ModelCIF file with pLDDT and N, C-alpha, C, O atoms, coordinates in Angstrom:
data_MODEL
#
_entry.id   MODEL 
#
_entity.id                         1 
_entity.type                       polymer 
_entity.pdbx_number_of_molecules   1 
#
_entity_poly.entity_id                      1 
_entity_poly.type                           'polypeptide(L)' 
_entity_poly.nstd_linkage                   no 
_entity_poly.nstd_monomer                   no 
_entity_poly.pdbx_seq_one_letter_code       
;(UNK)(UNK)(UNK)(UNK)(UNK)(UNK)(UNK)(UNK)(UNK)(UNK)(UNK)(UNK)(UNK)(UNK)(UNK)(UNK)
(UNK)(UNK)(UNK)(UNK)(UNK)(UNK)(UNK)(UNK)(UNK)(UNK)(UNK)(UNK)(UNK)(UNK)(UNK)(UNK)
(UNK)(UNK)(UNK)(UNK)(UNK)(UNK)(UNK)(UNK)(UNK)(UNK)(UNK)(UNK)(UNK)(UNK)(UNK)(UNK)
(UNK)(UNK)(UNK)(UNK)
;
_entity_poly.pdbx_seq_one_letter_code_can   XXXXXXXXXXXXXXXXXXXXXXXXXXXXXXXXXXXXXXXXXXXXXXXXXXXX 
_entity_poly.pdbx_strand_id                 A 
#
loop_
_entity_poly_seq.entity_id 
_entity_poly_seq.num 
_entity_poly_seq.mon_id 
_entity_poly_seq.hetero 
1 1  UNK n 
1 2  UNK n 
1 3  UNK n 
1 4  UNK n 
1 5  UNK n 
1 6  UNK n 
1 7  UNK n 
1 8  UNK n 
1 9  UNK n 
1 10 UNK n 
1 11 UNK n 
1 12 UNK n 
1 13 UNK n 
1 14 UNK n 
1 15 UNK n 
1 16 UNK n 
1 17 UNK n 
1 18 UNK n 
1 19 UNK n 
1 20 UNK n 
1 21 UNK n 
1 22 UNK n 
1 23 UNK n 
1 24 UNK n 
1 25 UNK n 
1 26 UNK n 
1 27 UNK n 
1 28 UNK n 
1 29 UNK n 
1 30 UNK n 
1 31 UNK n 
1 32 UNK n 
1 33 UNK n 
1 34 UNK n 
1 35 UNK n 
1 36 UNK n 
1 37 UNK n 
1 38 UNK n 
1 39 UNK n 
1 40 UNK n 
1 41 UNK n 
1 42 UNK n 
1 43 UNK n 
1 44 UNK n 
1 45 UNK n 
1 46 UNK n 
1 47 UNK n 
1 48 UNK n 
1 49 UNK n 
1 50 UNK n 
1 51 UNK n 
1 52 UNK n 
#
_struct_asym.id          A 
_struct_asym.entity_id   1 
#
loop_
_ma_qa_metric.id 
_ma_qa_metric.mode 
_ma_qa_metric.name 
_ma_qa_metric.software_group_id 
_ma_qa_metric.type 
1 global pLDDT . pLDDT 
2 local  pLDDT . pLDDT 
#
_ma_qa_metric_global.metric_id      1 
_ma_qa_metric_global.metric_value   77.52 
_ma_qa_metric_global.model_id       1 
_ma_qa_metric_global.ordinal_id     1 
#
loop_
_ma_qa_metric_local.label_asym_id 
_ma_qa_metric_local.label_comp_id 
_ma_qa_metric_local.label_seq_id 
_ma_qa_metric_local.metric_id 
_ma_qa_metric_local.metric_value 
_ma_qa_metric_local.model_id 
_ma_qa_metric_local.ordinal_id 
A UNK 1  2 57.00 1 1  
A UNK 2  2 67.00 1 2  
A UNK 3  2 69.00 1 3  
A UNK 4  2 72.00 1 4  
A UNK 5  2 80.00 1 5  
A UNK 6  2 78.00 1 6  
A UNK 7  2 76.00 1 7  
A UNK 8  2 80.00 1 8  
A UNK 9  2 85.00 1 9  
A UNK 10 2 81.00 1 10 
A UNK 11 2 80.00 1 11 
A UNK 12 2 84.00 1 12 
A UNK 13 2 86.00 1 13 
A UNK 14 2 82.00 1 14 
A UNK 15 2 79.00 1 15 
A UNK 16 2 82.00 1 16 
A UNK 17 2 82.00 1 17 
A UNK 18 2 77.00 1 18 
A UNK 19 2 77.00 1 19 
A UNK 20 2 79.00 1 20 
A UNK 21 2 78.00 1 21 
A UNK 22 2 71.00 1 22 
A UNK 23 2 72.00 1 23 
A UNK 24 2 73.00 1 24 
A UNK 25 2 70.00 1 25 
A UNK 26 2 74.00 1 26 
A UNK 27 2 68.00 1 27 
A UNK 28 2 74.00 1 28 
A UNK 29 2 76.00 1 29 
A UNK 30 2 78.00 1 30 
A UNK 31 2 76.00 1 31 
A UNK 32 2 75.00 1 32 
A UNK 33 2 79.00 1 33 
A UNK 34 2 80.00 1 34 
A UNK 35 2 79.00 1 35 
A UNK 36 2 80.00 1 36 
A UNK 37 2 86.00 1 37 
A UNK 38 2 86.00 1 38 
A UNK 39 2 82.00 1 39 
A UNK 40 2 82.00 1 40 
A UNK 41 2 86.00 1 41 
A UNK 42 2 83.00 1 42 
A UNK 43 2 79.00 1 43 
A UNK 44 2 81.00 1 44 
A UNK 45 2 85.00 1 45 
A UNK 46 2 80.00 1 46 
A UNK 47 2 76.00 1 47 
A UNK 48 2 81.00 1 48 
A UNK 49 2 80.00 1 49 
A UNK 50 2 73.00 1 50 
A UNK 51 2 69.00 1 51 
A UNK 52 2 66.00 1 52 
#
loop_
_atom_site.group_PDB 
_atom_site.id 
_atom_site.type_symbol 
_atom_site.label_atom_id 
_atom_site.label_alt_id 
_atom_site.label_comp_id 
_atom_site.label_asym_id 
_atom_site.label_entity_id 
_atom_site.label_seq_id 
_atom_site.pdbx_PDB_ins_code 
_atom_site.Cartn_x 
_atom_site.Cartn_y 
_atom_site.Cartn_z 
_atom_site.occupancy 
_atom_site.B_iso_or_equiv 
_atom_site.pdbx_formal_charge 
_atom_site.auth_seq_id 
_atom_site.auth_comp_id 
_atom_site.auth_asym_id 
_atom_site.auth_atom_id 
_atom_site.pdbx_PDB_model_num 
ATOM 1   N N  . UNK A 1 1  ? 23.079 36.178 13.230 1.00 57.00 ? 1  UNK A N  1 
ATOM 2   C CA . UNK A 1 1  ? 23.388 37.505 13.758 1.00 57.00 ? 1  UNK A CA 1 
ATOM 3   C C  . UNK A 1 1  ? 22.645 38.591 12.981 1.00 57.00 ? 1  UNK A C  1 
ATOM 4   O O  . UNK A 1 1  ? 22.439 39.693 13.489 1.00 57.00 ? 1  UNK A O  1 
ATOM 5   N N  . UNK A 1 2  ? 22.247 38.276 11.752 1.00 67.00 ? 2  UNK A N  1 
ATOM 6   C CA . UNK A 1 2  ? 21.519 39.255 10.943 1.00 67.00 ? 2  UNK A CA 1 
ATOM 7   C C  . UNK A 1 2  ? 20.191 39.656 11.554 1.00 67.00 ? 2  UNK A C  1 
ATOM 8   O O  . UNK A 1 2  ? 19.717 40.774 11.354 1.00 67.00 ? 2  UNK A O  1 
ATOM 9   N N  . UNK A 1 3  ? 19.591 38.734 12.302 1.00 69.00 ? 3  UNK A N  1 
ATOM 10  C CA . UNK A 1 3  ? 18.307 39.024 12.940 1.00 69.00 ? 3  UNK A CA 1 
ATOM 11  C C  . UNK A 1 3  ? 18.422 40.133 13.966 1.00 69.00 ? 3  UNK A C  1 
ATOM 12  O O  . UNK A 1 3  ? 17.526 40.968 14.088 1.00 69.00 ? 3  UNK A O  1 
ATOM 13  N N  . UNK A 1 4  ? 19.532 40.145 14.709 1.00 72.00 ? 4  UNK A N  1 
ATOM 14  C CA . UNK A 1 4  ? 19.734 41.170 15.741 1.00 72.00 ? 4  UNK A CA 1 
ATOM 15  C C  . UNK A 1 4  ? 19.884 42.553 15.103 1.00 72.00 ? 4  UNK A C  1 
ATOM 16  O O  . UNK A 1 4  ? 19.373 43.541 15.629 1.00 72.00 ? 4  UNK A O  1 
ATOM 17  N N  . UNK A 1 5  ? 20.582 42.618 13.971 1.00 80.00 ? 5  UNK A N  1 
ATOM 18  C CA . UNK A 1 5  ? 20.764 43.893 13.269 1.00 80.00 ? 5  UNK A CA 1 
ATOM 19  C C  . UNK A 1 5  ? 19.410 44.406 12.767 1.00 80.00 ? 5  UNK A C  1 
ATOM 20  O O  . UNK A 1 5  ? 19.107 45.594 12.871 1.00 80.00 ? 5  UNK A O  1 
ATOM 21  N N  . UNK A 1 6  ? 18.609 43.495 12.223 1.00 78.00 ? 6  UNK A N  1 
ATOM 22  C CA . UNK A 1 6  ? 17.272 43.854 11.755 1.00 78.00 ? 6  UNK A CA 1 
ATOM 23  C C  . UNK A 1 6  ? 16.412 44.341 12.909 1.00 78.00 ? 6  UNK A C  1 
ATOM 24  O O  . UNK A 1 6  ? 15.634 45.283 12.757 1.00 78.00 ? 6  UNK A O  1 
ATOM 25  N N  . UNK A 1 7  ? 16.553 43.694 14.072 1.00 76.00 ? 7  UNK A N  1 
ATOM 26  C CA . UNK A 1 7  ? 15.788 44.057 15.262 1.00 76.00 ? 7  UNK A CA 1 
ATOM 27  C C  . UNK A 1 7  ? 16.118 45.483 15.699 1.00 76.00 ? 7  UNK A C  1 
ATOM 28  O O  . UNK A 1 7  ? 15.222 46.262 16.026 1.00 76.00 ? 7  UNK A O  1 
ATOM 29  N N  . UNK A 1 8  ? 17.403 45.818 15.702 1.00 80.00 ? 8  UNK A N  1 
ATOM 30  C CA . UNK A 1 8  ? 17.836 47.168 16.088 1.00 80.00 ? 8  UNK A CA 1 
ATOM 31  C C  . UNK A 1 8  ? 17.303 48.188 15.096 1.00 80.00 ? 8  UNK A C  1 
ATOM 32  O O  . UNK A 1 8  ? 16.834 49.255 15.491 1.00 80.00 ? 8  UNK A O  1 
ATOM 33  N N  . UNK A 1 9  ? 17.373 47.866 13.809 1.00 85.00 ? 9  UNK A N  1 
ATOM 34  C CA . UNK A 1 9  ? 16.872 48.769 12.780 1.00 85.00 ? 9  UNK A CA 1 
ATOM 35  C C  . UNK A 1 9  ? 15.368 49.015 12.950 1.00 85.00 ? 9  UNK A C  1 
ATOM 36  O O  . UNK A 1 9  ? 14.904 50.153 12.864 1.00 85.00 ? 9  UNK A O  1 
ATOM 37  N N  . UNK A 1 10 ? 14.612 47.936 13.192 1.00 81.00 ? 10 UNK A N  1 
ATOM 38  C CA . UNK A 1 10 ? 13.171 48.075 13.407 1.00 81.00 ? 10 UNK A CA 1 
ATOM 39  C C  . UNK A 1 10 ? 12.878 48.903 14.647 1.00 81.00 ? 10 UNK A C  1 
ATOM 40  O O  . UNK A 1 10 ? 11.950 49.712 14.646 1.00 81.00 ? 10 UNK A O  1 
ATOM 41  N N  . UNK A 1 11 ? 13.657 48.713 15.705 1.00 80.00 ? 11 UNK A N  1 
ATOM 42  C CA . UNK A 1 11 ? 13.459 49.482 16.942 1.00 80.00 ? 11 UNK A CA 1 
ATOM 43  C C  . UNK A 1 11 ? 13.681 50.967 16.702 1.00 80.00 ? 11 UNK A C  1 
ATOM 44  O O  . UNK A 1 11 ? 12.904 51.796 17.177 1.00 80.00 ? 11 UNK A O  1 
ATOM 45  N N  . UNK A 1 12 ? 14.737 51.310 15.965 1.00 84.00 ? 12 UNK A N  1 
ATOM 46  C CA . UNK A 1 12 ? 15.012 52.717 15.667 1.00 84.00 ? 12 UNK A CA 1 
ATOM 47  C C  . UNK A 1 12 ? 13.920 53.322 14.797 1.00 84.00 ? 12 UNK A C  1 
ATOM 48  O O  . UNK A 1 12 ? 13.484 54.451 15.021 1.00 84.00 ? 12 UNK A O  1 
ATOM 49  N N  . UNK A 1 13 ? 13.483 52.556 13.802 1.00 86.00 ? 13 UNK A N  1 
ATOM 50  C CA . UNK A 1 13 ? 12.423 53.015 12.916 1.00 86.00 ? 13 UNK A CA 1 
ATOM 51  C C  . UNK A 1 13 ? 11.138 53.249 13.697 1.00 86.00 ? 13 UNK A C  1 
ATOM 52  O O  . UNK A 1 13 ? 10.444 54.243 13.482 1.00 86.00 ? 13 UNK A O  1 
ATOM 53  N N  . UNK A 1 14 ? 10.824 52.327 14.608 1.00 82.00 ? 14 UNK A N  1 
ATOM 54  C CA . UNK A 1 14 ? 9.622  52.431 15.427 1.00 82.00 ? 14 UNK A CA 1 
ATOM 55  C C  . UNK A 1 14 ? 9.691  53.645 16.346 1.00 82.00 ? 14 UNK A C  1 
ATOM 56  O O  . UNK A 1 14 ? 8.716  54.383 16.485 1.00 82.00 ? 14 UNK A O  1 
ATOM 57  N N  . UNK A 1 15 ? 10.851 53.848 16.974 1.00 79.00 ? 15 UNK A N  1 
ATOM 58  C CA . UNK A 1 15 ? 11.019 54.993 17.876 1.00 79.00 ? 15 UNK A CA 1 
ATOM 59  C C  . UNK A 1 15 ? 10.863 56.308 17.115 1.00 79.00 ? 15 UNK A C  1 
ATOM 60  O O  . UNK A 1 15 ? 10.240 57.248 17.610 1.00 79.00 ? 15 UNK A O  1 
ATOM 61  N N  . UNK A 1 16 ? 11.432 56.370 15.910 1.00 82.00 ? 16 UNK A N  1 
ATOM 62  C CA . UNK A 1 16 ? 11.311 57.571 15.082 1.00 82.00 ? 16 UNK A CA 1 
ATOM 63  C C  . UNK A 1 16 ? 9.847  57.835 14.722 1.00 82.00 ? 16 UNK A C  1 
ATOM 64  O O  . UNK A 1 16 ? 9.362  58.961 14.830 1.00 82.00 ? 16 UNK A O  1 
ATOM 65  N N  . UNK A 1 17 ? 9.149  56.773 14.290 1.00 82.00 ? 17 UNK A N  1 
ATOM 66  C CA . UNK A 1 17 ? 7.732  56.909 13.923 1.00 82.00 ? 17 UNK A CA 1 
ATOM 67  C C  . UNK A 1 17 ? 6.894  57.316 15.131 1.00 82.00 ? 17 UNK A C  1 
ATOM 68  O O  . UNK A 1 17 ? 5.986  58.140 15.015 1.00 82.00 ? 17 UNK A O  1 
ATOM 69  N N  . UNK A 1 18 ? 7.204  56.736 16.289 1.00 77.00 ? 18 UNK A N  1 
ATOM 70  C CA . UNK A 1 18 ? 6.450  57.054 17.499 1.00 77.00 ? 18 UNK A CA 1 
ATOM 71  C C  . UNK A 1 18 ? 6.636  58.520 17.882 1.00 77.00 ? 18 UNK A C  1 
ATOM 72  O O  . UNK A 1 18 ? 5.691  59.177 18.317 1.00 77.00 ? 18 UNK A O  1 
ATOM 73  N N  . UNK A 1 19 ? 7.853  59.028 17.721 1.00 77.00 ? 19 UNK A N  1 
ATOM 74  C CA . UNK A 1 19 ? 8.100  60.440 18.015 1.00 77.00 ? 19 UNK A CA 1 
ATOM 75  C C  . UNK A 1 19 ? 7.326  61.344 17.065 1.00 77.00 ? 19 UNK A C  1 
ATOM 76  O O  . UNK A 1 19 ? 6.842  62.401 17.471 1.00 77.00 ? 19 UNK A O  1 
ATOM 77  N N  . UNK A 1 20 ? 7.203  60.938 15.800 1.00 79.00 ? 20 UNK A N  1 
ATOM 78  C CA . UNK A 1 20 ? 6.436  61.726 14.827 1.00 79.00 ? 20 UNK A CA 1 
ATOM 79  C C  . UNK A 1 20 ? 4.953  61.747 15.197 1.00 79.00 ? 20 UNK A C  1 
ATOM 80  O O  . UNK A 1 20 ? 4.288  62.777 15.093 1.00 79.00 ? 20 UNK A O  1 
ATOM 81  N N  . UNK A 1 21 ? 4.451  60.592 15.628 1.00 78.00 ? 21 UNK A N  1 
ATOM 82  C CA . UNK A 1 21 ? 3.011  60.443 15.900 1.00 78.00 ? 21 UNK A CA 1 
ATOM 83  C C  . UNK A 1 21 ? 2.635  60.967 17.277 1.00 78.00 ? 21 UNK A C  1 
ATOM 84  O O  . UNK A 1 21 ? 1.487  61.349 17.502 1.00 78.00 ? 21 UNK A O  1 
ATOM 85  N N  . UNK A 1 22 ? 3.593  60.990 18.204 1.00 71.00 ? 22 UNK A N  1 
ATOM 86  C CA . UNK A 1 22 ? 3.301  61.349 19.594 1.00 71.00 ? 22 UNK A CA 1 
ATOM 87  C C  . UNK A 1 22 ? 2.666  62.727 19.712 1.00 71.00 ? 22 UNK A C  1 
ATOM 88  O O  . UNK A 1 22 ? 1.773  62.928 20.535 1.00 71.00 ? 22 UNK A O  1 
ATOM 89  N N  . UNK A 1 23 ? 3.117  63.673 18.902 1.00 72.00 ? 23 UNK A N  1 
ATOM 90  C CA . UNK A 1 23 ? 2.543  65.015 18.950 1.00 72.00 ? 23 UNK A CA 1 
ATOM 91  C C  . UNK A 1 23 ? 1.072  65.020 18.565 1.00 72.00 ? 23 UNK A C  1 
ATOM 92  O O  . UNK A 1 23 ? 0.275  65.764 19.137 1.00 72.00 ? 23 UNK A O  1 
ATOM 93  N N  . UNK A 1 24 ? 0.714  64.181 17.584 1.00 73.00 ? 24 UNK A N  1 
ATOM 94  C CA . UNK A 1 24 ? -0.683 64.123 17.146 1.00 73.00 ? 24 UNK A CA 1 
ATOM 95  C C  . UNK A 1 24 ? -1.563 63.408 18.170 1.00 73.00 ? 24 UNK A C  1 
ATOM 96  O O  . UNK A 1 24 ? -2.706 63.804 18.400 1.00 73.00 ? 24 UNK A O  1 
ATOM 97  N N  . UNK A 1 25 ? -1.019 62.344 18.789 1.00 70.00 ? 25 UNK A N  1 
ATOM 98  C CA . UNK A 1 25 ? -1.811 61.560 19.746 1.00 70.00 ? 25 UNK A CA 1 
ATOM 99  C C  . UNK A 1 25 ? -1.831 62.174 21.138 1.00 70.00 ? 25 UNK A C  1 
ATOM 100 O O  . UNK A 1 25 ? -2.685 61.834 21.956 1.00 70.00 ? 25 UNK A O  1 
ATOM 101 N N  . UNK A 1 26 ? -0.892 63.079 21.411 1.00 74.00 ? 26 UNK A N  1 
ATOM 102 C CA . UNK A 1 26 ? -0.741 63.677 22.728 1.00 74.00 ? 26 UNK A CA 1 
ATOM 103 C C  . UNK A 1 26 ? -0.558 62.607 23.805 1.00 74.00 ? 26 UNK A C  1 
ATOM 104 O O  . UNK A 1 26 ? -1.230 62.626 24.835 1.00 74.00 ? 26 UNK A O  1 
ATOM 105 N N  . UNK A 1 27 ? 0.361  61.678 23.550 1.00 68.00 ? 27 UNK A N  1 
ATOM 106 C CA . UNK A 1 27 ? 0.667  60.632 24.531 1.00 68.00 ? 27 UNK A CA 1 
ATOM 107 C C  . UNK A 1 27 ? 1.473  61.227 25.677 1.00 68.00 ? 27 UNK A C  1 
ATOM 108 O O  . UNK A 1 27 ? 2.423  61.980 25.462 1.00 68.00 ? 27 UNK A O  1 
ATOM 109 N N  . UNK A 1 28 ? 1.079  60.877 26.895 1.00 74.00 ? 28 UNK A N  1 
ATOM 110 C CA . UNK A 1 28 ? 1.879  61.272 28.049 1.00 74.00 ? 28 UNK A CA 1 
ATOM 111 C C  . UNK A 1 28 ? 3.037  60.301 28.219 1.00 74.00 ? 28 UNK A C  1 
ATOM 112 O O  . UNK A 1 28 ? 3.175  59.352 27.448 1.00 74.00 ? 28 UNK A O  1 
ATOM 113 N N  . UNK A 1 29 ? 3.869  60.537 29.230 1.00 76.00 ? 29 UNK A N  1 
ATOM 114 C CA . UNK A 1 29 ? 5.001  59.635 29.478 1.00 76.00 ? 29 UNK A CA 1 
ATOM 115 C C  . UNK A 1 29 ? 4.550  58.198 29.749 1.00 76.00 ? 29 UNK A C  1 
ATOM 116 O O  . UNK A 1 29 ? 5.218  57.251 29.335 1.00 76.00 ? 29 UNK A O  1 
ATOM 117 N N  . UNK A 1 30 ? 3.422  58.031 30.442 1.00 78.00 ? 30 UNK A N  1 
ATOM 118 C CA . UNK A 1 30 ? 2.922  56.689 30.766 1.00 78.00 ? 30 UNK A CA 1 
ATOM 119 C C  . UNK A 1 30 ? 2.491  55.965 29.499 1.00 78.00 ? 30 UNK A C  1 
ATOM 120 O O  . UNK A 1 30 ? 2.802  54.788 29.320 1.00 78.00 ? 30 UNK A O  1 
ATOM 121 N N  . UNK A 1 31 ? 1.782  56.657 28.626 1.00 76.00 ? 31 UNK A N  1 
ATOM 122 C CA . UNK A 1 31 ? 1.345  56.060 27.369 1.00 76.00 ? 31 UNK A CA 1 
ATOM 123 C C  . UNK A 1 31 ? 2.530  55.717 26.485 1.00 76.00 ? 31 UNK A C  1 
ATOM 124 O O  . UNK A 1 31 ? 2.540  54.685 25.813 1.00 76.00 ? 31 UNK A O  1 
ATOM 125 N N  . UNK A 1 32 ? 3.528  56.592 26.489 1.00 75.00 ? 32 UNK A N  1 
ATOM 126 C CA . UNK A 1 32 ? 4.738  56.373 25.690 1.00 75.00 ? 32 UNK A CA 1 
ATOM 127 C C  . UNK A 1 32 ? 5.482  55.139 26.193 1.00 75.00 ? 32 UNK A C  1 
ATOM 128 O O  . UNK A 1 32 ? 5.914  54.300 25.403 1.00 75.00 ? 32 UNK A O  1 
ATOM 129 N N  . UNK A 1 33 ? 5.628  55.037 27.517 1.00 79.00 ? 33 UNK A N  1 
ATOM 130 C CA . UNK A 1 33 ? 6.303  53.879 28.113 1.00 79.00 ? 33 UNK A CA 1 
ATOM 131 C C  . UNK A 1 33 ? 5.515  52.601 27.830 1.00 79.00 ? 33 UNK A C  1 
ATOM 132 O O  . UNK A 1 33 ? 6.104  51.556 27.551 1.00 79.00 ? 33 UNK A O  1 
ATOM 133 N N  . UNK A 1 34 ? 4.200  52.682 27.901 1.00 80.00 ? 34 UNK A N  1 
ATOM 134 C CA . UNK A 1 34 ? 3.357  51.516 27.623 1.00 80.00 ? 34 UNK A CA 1 
ATOM 135 C C  . UNK A 1 34 ? 3.533  51.018 26.202 1.00 80.00 ? 34 UNK A C  1 
ATOM 136 O O  . UNK A 1 34 ? 3.641  49.814 25.972 1.00 80.00 ? 34 UNK A O  1 
ATOM 137 N N  . UNK A 1 35 ? 3.564  51.936 25.249 1.00 79.00 ? 35 UNK A N  1 
ATOM 138 C CA . UNK A 1 35 ? 3.753  51.557 23.842 1.00 79.00 ? 35 UNK A CA 1 
ATOM 139 C C  . UNK A 1 35 ? 5.129  50.916 23.653 1.00 79.00 ? 35 UNK A C  1 
ATOM 140 O O  . UNK A 1 35 ? 5.261  49.925 22.935 1.00 79.00 ? 35 UNK A O  1 
ATOM 141 N N  . UNK A 1 36 ? 6.154  51.482 24.299 1.00 80.00 ? 36 UNK A N  1 
ATOM 142 C CA . UNK A 1 36 ? 7.503  50.933 24.176 1.00 80.00 ? 36 UNK A CA 1 
ATOM 143 C C  . UNK A 1 36 ? 7.592  49.533 24.773 1.00 80.00 ? 36 UNK A C  1 
ATOM 144 O O  . UNK A 1 36 ? 8.242  48.655 24.205 1.00 80.00 ? 36 UNK A O  1 
ATOM 145 N N  . UNK A 1 37 ? 6.939  49.321 25.923 1.00 86.00 ? 37 UNK A N  1 
ATOM 146 C CA . UNK A 1 37 ? 6.959  47.999 26.572 1.00 86.00 ? 37 UNK A CA 1 
ATOM 147 C C  . UNK A 1 37 ? 6.285  46.962 25.674 1.00 86.00 ? 37 UNK A C  1 
ATOM 148 O O  . UNK A 1 37 ? 6.803  45.859 25.499 1.00 86.00 ? 37 UNK A O  1 
ATOM 149 N N  . UNK A 1 38 ? 5.136  47.312 25.108 1.00 86.00 ? 38 UNK A N  1 
ATOM 150 C CA . UNK A 1 38 ? 4.432  46.398 24.205 1.00 86.00 ? 38 UNK A CA 1 
ATOM 151 C C  . UNK A 1 38 ? 5.308  46.079 22.998 1.00 86.00 ? 38 UNK A C  1 
ATOM 152 O O  . UNK A 1 38 ? 5.382  44.928 22.566 1.00 86.00 ? 38 UNK A O  1 
ATOM 153 N N  . UNK A 1 39 ? 5.972  47.101 22.455 1.00 82.00 ? 39 UNK A N  1 
ATOM 154 C CA . UNK A 1 39 ? 6.846  46.901 21.298 1.00 82.00 ? 39 UNK A CA 1 
ATOM 155 C C  . UNK A 1 39 ? 8.020  45.978 21.637 1.00 82.00 ? 39 UNK A C  1 
ATOM 156 O O  . UNK A 1 39 ? 8.361  45.090 20.855 1.00 82.00 ? 39 UNK A O  1 
ATOM 157 N N  . UNK A 1 40 ? 8.633  46.191 22.802 1.00 82.00 ? 40 UNK A N  1 
ATOM 158 C CA . UNK A 1 40 ? 9.770  45.360 23.218 1.00 82.00 ? 40 UNK A CA 1 
ATOM 159 C C  . UNK A 1 40 ? 9.336  43.906 23.398 1.00 82.00 ? 40 UNK A C  1 
ATOM 160 O O  . UNK A 1 40 ? 10.045 42.994 22.974 1.00 82.00 ? 40 UNK A O  1 
ATOM 161 N N  . UNK A 1 41 ? 8.180  43.680 24.022 1.00 86.00 ? 41 UNK A N  1 
ATOM 162 C CA . UNK A 1 41 ? 7.673  42.314 24.203 1.00 86.00 ? 41 UNK A CA 1 
ATOM 163 C C  . UNK A 1 41 ? 7.411  41.663 22.848 1.00 86.00 ? 41 UNK A C  1 
ATOM 164 O O  . UNK A 1 41 ? 7.764  40.504 22.633 1.00 86.00 ? 41 UNK A O  1 
ATOM 165 N N  . UNK A 1 42 ? 6.796  42.406 21.943 1.00 83.00 ? 42 UNK A N  1 
ATOM 166 C CA . UNK A 1 42 ? 6.513  41.864 20.602 1.00 83.00 ? 42 UNK A CA 1 
ATOM 167 C C  . UNK A 1 42 ? 7.810  41.515 19.875 1.00 83.00 ? 42 UNK A C  1 
ATOM 168 O O  . UNK A 1 42 ? 7.896  40.465 19.238 1.00 83.00 ? 42 UNK A O  1 
ATOM 169 N N  . UNK A 1 43 ? 8.827  42.392 19.961 1.00 79.00 ? 43 UNK A N  1 
ATOM 170 C CA . UNK A 1 43 ? 10.106 42.132 19.297 1.00 79.00 ? 43 UNK A CA 1 
ATOM 171 C C  . UNK A 1 43 ? 10.787 40.899 19.882 1.00 79.00 ? 43 UNK A C  1 
ATOM 172 O O  . UNK A 1 43 ? 11.357 40.095 19.146 1.00 79.00 ? 43 UNK A O  1 
ATOM 173 N N  . UNK A 1 44 ? 10.728 40.747 21.217 1.00 81.00 ? 44 UNK A N  1 
ATOM 174 C CA . UNK A 1 44 ? 11.340 39.572 21.854 1.00 81.00 ? 44 UNK A CA 1 
ATOM 175 C C  . UNK A 1 44 ? 10.636 38.296 21.413 1.00 81.00 ? 44 UNK A C  1 
ATOM 176 O O  . UNK A 1 44 ? 11.286 37.275 21.190 1.00 81.00 ? 44 UNK A O  1 
ATOM 177 N N  . UNK A 1 45 ? 9.319  38.347 21.286 1.00 85.00 ? 45 UNK A N  1 
ATOM 178 C CA . UNK A 1 45 ? 8.569  37.169 20.826 1.00 85.00 ? 45 UNK A CA 1 
ATOM 179 C C  . UNK A 1 45 ? 8.938  36.813 19.389 1.00 85.00 ? 45 UNK A C  1 
ATOM 180 O O  . UNK A 1 45 ? 9.137  35.643 19.060 1.00 85.00 ? 45 UNK A O  1 
ATOM 181 N N  . UNK A 1 46 ? 9.027  37.834 18.537 1.00 80.00 ? 46 UNK A N  1 
ATOM 182 C CA . UNK A 1 46 ? 9.393  37.602 17.136 1.00 80.00 ? 46 UNK A CA 1 
ATOM 183 C C  . UNK A 1 46 ? 10.822 37.064 17.058 1.00 80.00 ? 46 UNK A C  1 
ATOM 184 O O  . UNK A 1 46 ? 11.100 36.143 16.290 1.00 80.00 ? 46 UNK A O  1 
ATOM 185 N N  . UNK A 1 47 ? 11.731 37.642 17.857 1.00 76.00 ? 47 UNK A N  1 
ATOM 186 C CA . UNK A 1 47 ? 13.127 37.210 17.856 1.00 76.00 ? 47 UNK A CA 1 
ATOM 187 C C  . UNK A 1 47 ? 13.245 35.763 18.354 1.00 76.00 ? 47 UNK A C  1 
ATOM 188 O O  . UNK A 1 47 ? 14.041 34.980 17.836 1.00 76.00 ? 47 UNK A O  1 
ATOM 189 N N  . UNK A 1 48 ? 12.437 35.421 19.373 1.00 81.00 ? 48 UNK A N  1 
ATOM 190 C CA . UNK A 1 48 ? 12.424 34.053 19.893 1.00 81.00 ? 48 UNK A CA 1 
ATOM 191 C C  . UNK A 1 48 ? 11.971 33.054 18.837 1.00 81.00 ? 48 UNK A C  1 
ATOM 192 O O  . UNK A 1 48 ? 12.483 31.937 18.770 1.00 81.00 ? 48 UNK A O  1 
ATOM 193 N N  . UNK A 1 49 ? 11.011 33.459 18.014 1.00 80.00 ? 49 UNK A N  1 
ATOM 194 C CA . UNK A 1 49 ? 10.522 32.574 16.959 1.00 80.00 ? 49 UNK A CA 1 
ATOM 195 C C  . UNK A 1 49 ? 11.592 32.353 15.885 1.00 80.00 ? 49 UNK A C  1 
ATOM 196 O O  . UNK A 1 49 ? 11.691 31.262 15.324 1.00 80.00 ? 49 UNK A O  1 
ATOM 197 N N  . UNK A 1 50 ? 12.389 33.384 15.601 1.00 73.00 ? 50 UNK A N  1 
ATOM 198 C CA . UNK A 1 50 ? 13.401 33.241 14.540 1.00 73.00 ? 50 UNK A CA 1 
ATOM 199 C C  . UNK A 1 50 ? 14.571 32.378 14.998 1.00 73.00 ? 50 UNK A C  1 
ATOM 200 O O  . UNK A 1 50 ? 15.272 31.809 14.162 1.00 73.00 ? 50 UNK A O  1 
ATOM 201 N N  . UNK A 1 51 ? 14.800 32.267 16.308 1.00 69.00 ? 51 UNK A N  1 
ATOM 202 C CA . UNK A 1 51 ? 15.908 31.463 16.807 1.00 69.00 ? 51 UNK A CA 1 
ATOM 203 C C  . UNK A 1 51 ? 15.635 29.962 16.698 1.00 69.00 ? 51 UNK A C  1 
ATOM 204 O O  . UNK A 1 51 ? 16.570 29.166 16.624 1.00 69.00 ? 51 UNK A O  1 
ATOM 205 N N  . UNK A 1 52 ? 14.365 29.577 16.687 1.00 66.00 ? 52 UNK A N  1 
ATOM 206 C CA . UNK A 1 52 ? 14.021 28.155 16.643 1.00 66.00 ? 52 UNK A CA 1 
ATOM 207 C C  . UNK A 1 52 ? 14.314 27.532 15.305 1.00 66.00 ? 52 UNK A C  1 
ATOM 208 O O  . UNK A 1 52 ? 14.078 26.339 15.114 1.00 66.00 ? 52 UNK A O  1 
#
């Protein structure tokens, strides 16, 4: 269960960092959604590896 807590913490940290950087990169909503989708897929892959 510790992995899920770590996953949530990483997601929050990533979202915070993305909000800080978004102003500099001038990401539109599509770019923001794309980054989030890639991040979610990567987290699911990492989480899947830890379950094995």
